[in-house]
Steps between C-alpha positions, in 0.01 A plus 500: 500500500814714533707186549352343186584809295854498637538133409371559148738792453795295624408214268460732202834670575670164458363456149785463246503707177446177303144488636401709198522179300168400655336789316676403177387139539139587578485760224628267230266222613220754452627570148521128421145436620379795291665353192305178563173693532452445874423864568352453848801309634730744324341803663511330841875445458538861385326625815747304714793632296375859534456465877854368540640762261330779693639377833852465360484838328389668822784336691744602225396863540500497881850355519624752242370790710581373849816293460700595192797278596278193524336587169837525323608166648180331387513668157849360444371144528413329168161418651417872500447480124187298569342841571537593133408157366195469725376844395528414131326164540207656685496782244486251214197332651325836533586576137338171396192602699480823301591716800748702296543795743588264787738302282666818374542629856662174607730516198607850604575380855702206370695720257595735785613217727680293238822701442547581870465141619691358203803718577489428875470126442775496234746649749465201728521220243785254515589151377306184587167673557163330567212510256399849614785631283264465201251748645666785309390328181155424645439861602614632163293252302203573726513861380514370143195277556290777652613756243423268209163403648398864538628571149272230360195619693550872431674489157789705639803436280765659721414264785570203274831649384606564861391148595706356215812672634428363847445152355851493353650662810337235716666225297837672542443517875409132497830412334688700762309335784566154357874550547442592866253222575630212709394183310508305827182687593310278257548209739504681834298821453206569731270618221645803327714285269185481287541868410774385259222359285235752597711786369505337158128431521416866565734591212302269273176656626640846421585384149151358453340824622716700259396277210136541604540878519642501147202300376242711685593850390697702248821363350767522770812365327613340175469135400859415593461637853174310545655177372794532738263573787283201411789252486659643812175470693455136400864420584473669840182307579674175403783583741250585774330164453839328510577673831156392623585135426846519661372669815205261529731199473721652769199537730412133447855378557558721806161586652483814715167484678560747783333837453723792410388851399712455188251238384290789368788541255419148382131572447570812293711319233247218486219746434712715270602201287133407465397854403792533259419168333137597448590847372771380262264232367258776401760748377678257266195282421619169644180340640663197663697729732170619646424149631832497684434850634160401641651207688778719638249753635342234720840384618570859607163525677564176691845613611362845594245335730772284657736791562217718630411230753865487608512880531190506722641225724837678527334831584289334768810344658690829491214694657462237770873518571487878528190494720599230747872450460599859559756466223539664166326231305634366178378614165837419349507262205466141602 
């Protein structure tokens, strides 16, 4: 028993910061299923997301207390921002369930983490970065999504105004990340190249949530501001769908079937694009977009199941290697 615990600890210690994308992916699949009315499946996915989030949050706190140097090193990786994004995605699902106190608590946690991790990650950015460079935008827009969702459900105007600022800031961060992104990653990336499109998708979702908040409560801004927001949201969704097409074609031309932990960063954009398409369709009253969104949700579910199967197989191999090989195992991306 002691040996098994040691093996599990060793395996968990090798988990990369990007593993938080699994929570993001599972959380947004839960949101997508909820938007389709499949509440049972949605809640099941939420339970999995919460379990993974709890384990990662506990590890985050333990490392911070016991090994500050390791924590700083991990926090400087772009993948560390998945902690913020994952928290906001799970919080958004709780907000849609009507669990406002839980969603508000998760928003507070994400707000506290966001500036610290954003600054640490920004210090280590350079040219020709992988798709994880867009996680600054994703984390910021995640705050906007959760803030706008809570604003709509609680009729809290200041949350919507704060979310609007974060929406525009997220787009600025996206533009900055685009200049640092290595375009060769589209053809050779191991999965996180999809975040280039997923960051735009979550931006479109934030815009849709802001439009919904404006329709649900008191007047939040003038007609000009709402018109600009509406057109920007539609344009951002169009760009996200264009990225979706480009990245999908790249996957067909150059298939990458081997499991890699960064494949969770493929599932998240797939699910986020689906959720954004459905939400924008409702917010701007374009019914035909909803048909596309429904199809994209099932694509995301299918890919989630595939990646989850790969993750289970990889974990089994790593644990076997640690148990019988006497080595360190390999939870590195592959």
